C-alpha positions as CSV (number, residue, x, y, z in Angstrom):
1,X,0.5,0.1,0.5
2,X,1.7,3.9,-0.6
3,X,2.1,6.2,2.0
4,X,-1.5,8.1,0.9
5,X,-3.6,4.6,1.7
6,X,-1.6,4.3,4.6
7,X,-2.0,7.5,5.6
8,X,-5.2,7.4,5.2
9,X,-6.5,4.4,6.0
10,X,-4.5,5.8,9.5
11,X,-6.5,9.3,9.5
12,X,-9.8,7.1,9.8
13,X,-8.5,4.3,12.4
14,X,-6.7,6.9,14.3
15,X,-10.0,9.4,13.8
16,X,-12.5,5.8,15.0
17,X,-10.5,5.5,17.8
18,X,-10.7,9.5,19.4
19,X,-13.8,8.5,19.3
20,X,-14.4,5.9,21.2
21,X,-12.0,6.9,23.9
22,X,-11.6,10.9,23.7
23,X,-7.6,9.7,24.1
24,X,-5.7,12.3,21.3
25,X,-2.5,10.1,23.1
26,X,-4.5,6.5,21.7
27,X,-5.6,8.9,18.6
28,X,-1.7,9.3,18.5
29,X,0.1,6.5,19.1
30,X,-1.7,4.4,16.7
31,X,-1.9,6.8,12.8
32,X,1.9,7.1,14.2
33,X,1.5,3.7,13.8
34,X,0.0,2.7,11.0
35,X,2.3,5.1,8.8
36,X,5.0,4.6,9.9
37,X,5.8,0.9,10.6
38,X,6.9,1.9,7.5
39,X,10.4,2.9,8.0
40,X,11.4,-0.8,8.0
41,X,12.0,-0.3,4.9
42,X,14.7,1.3,4.4
43,X,16.9,-1.1,5.9
44,X,16.3,-3.2,3.1
45,X,16.7,-0.2,0.6
46,X,19.9,0.9,1.9
47,X,21.1,-2.6,2.1
48,X,20.9,-3.1,-1.7
49,X,21.2,0.8,-3.5
50,X,23.4,2.2,-0.7
51,X,22.8,5.0,1.9
52,X,21.0,8.2,0.7
53,X,17.9,10.8,1.6
54,X,16.9,10.3,-2.5
55,X,12.9,9.8,-0.6
56,X,12.3,9.9,-4.8
57,X,14.3,7.0,-5.2
58,X,13.0,4.7,-2.1
59,X,9.2,5.0,-3.2
60,X,10.5,4.0,-6.6
61,X,12.1,0.9,-5.6
62,X,9.5,0.2,-2.9
63,X,7.4,0.7,-5.1
64,X,8.8,-1.7,-8.3
65,X,10.0,-4.0,-5.4
66,X,13.3,-3.3,-6.5
67,X,14.9,-5.2,-3.2
68,X,16.7,-8.9,-3.6
69,X,15.9,-9.4,0.1
70,X,12.3,-8.5,1.8
71,X,13.8,-8.9,6.1
72,X,10.6,-5.9,6.7
73,X,10.9,-6.3,10.8
74,X,8.2,-4.2,11.6
75,X,5.7,-6.3,9.1
76,X,5.4,-9.1,10.7
77,X,2.4,-10.9,12.2
78,X,4.9,-12.1,15.0
79,X,5.1,-9.0,16.5
80,X,1.7,-7.8,16.2
81,X,1.2,-11.0,17.9
82,X,3.5,-9.2,20.8
83,X,2.4,-6.1,21.3
84,X,-1.3,-7.8,21.4
85,X,-0.4,-9.8,24.5
86,X,1.7,-6.5,26.0
87,X,-1.7,-4.8,25.0
88,X,-4.0,-7.7,27.8
89,X,-1.2,-7.8,30.2
90,X,-0.6,-4.0,30.5
91,X,-3.9,-2.3,30.0
92,X,-1.7,0.5,28.1
93,X,-4.0,2.2,26.3
94,X,-0.2,3.4,24.2
95,X,0.9,-0.2,23.6
96,X,-3.1,-1.5,22.5
97,X,-3.1,2.0,20.5
98,X,-0.1,1.1,19.0
99,X,-1.3,-2.3,18.4
100,X,-4.3,-1.5,16.2
101,X,-1.8,0.8,14.4
102,X,0.3,-1.6,13.6
103,X,-2.3,-4.3,12.5
104,X,-5.2,-2.1,9.9
105,X,-1.7,-1.5,8.4
106,X,-0.7,-5.6,7.7
107,X,-4.4,-5.9,7.1
108,X,-4.5,-3.2,4.5
109,X,0.0,-4.5,2.9
110,X,-2.3,-8.4,2.3
111,X,-5.1,-6.6,1.0
112,X,-3.2,-4.3,-1.5
113,X,-0.3,-5.2,-2.2
114,X,0.6,-8.6,-4.7
115,X,2.6,-10.4,-2.2
116,X,2.1,-14.5,-1.0
117,X,-0.5,-15.8,2.3
118,X,2.6,-15.8,4.3
119,X,4.2,-12.8,3.4
120,X,3.8,-10.8,6.7
121,X,5.2,-14.0,9.3
122,X,9.1,-13.0,9.7
123,X,9.6,-16.0,10.6
124,X,8.0,-17.1,6.6
125,X,10.9,-14.1,5.3
126,X,13.4,-15.6,7.6
127,X,12.8,-19.9,5.9
128,X,12.8,-18.1,2.7
129,X,16.1,-16.4,2.9
130,X,14.1,-13.3,3.0
131,X,14.4,-13.3,-1.0
132,X,11.4,-10.2,-2.0
133,X,9.8,-12.9,-4.7
134,X,9.3,-15.4,-2.2
135,X,7.0,-12.4,-0.5
136,X,6.5,-10.6,-3.5
137,X,4.3,-11.2,-6.0
138,X,5.6,-8.5,-8.5
139,X,9.1,-8.8,-8.0
140,X,11.0,-6.6,-11.1
141,X,14.9,-6.3,-10.3
142,X,16.1,-2.8,-11.8
143,X,12.8,-1.6,-12.5
144,X,13.2,1.4,-9.2
145,X,16.7,2.5,-10.2
146,X,16.9,6.1,-11.5
147,X,20.1,7.2,-10.3
148,X,23.7,4.8,-10.0
149,X,24.5,2.3,-7.3
C-alpha cells in the first residue's frame, strides 16, 4: 500500500479511536504506528541501493519491488501478536493503540499489496531466506533504478 493509502487508513482508524476513547494520545499512537511501520523498508532499500536520502528513488524502488531481500522486521504478525499480548497484560492505552495501528497497516498491506499469503510472517520470510520473490508476486529487479548505484 502506498503512503497516501496508509495516511488515509491511519487517519480514519485514529479518528475512530479518538471518537471511541476521547484519547488524543491513543489516536496519535495509532496514527504513528500505522504510518511509520513502513520505516523498516529503509533497511532493505539501503542494503540494496546504498545509503542515500533520495525519497523519490526510495519510493520508486519500493513500489517497483526492486529489492533482492525483504526483511521488514516491523511488518510481522509475530510482532503484532506480542503487541496485542502486551496490551492485554499492561492495559496500556498507548500499547493498545500501537497494536491497532500496526494491525490495520498489516491488514491493508495484505489486501492491497501483491504478496503471498504468509508474507507478513517474519518467520515465513526468514525460512525463505528473505528473498523478495518469495514475499512479493511482482518483484521487478532494476525497475526502480533512477540513478547509479
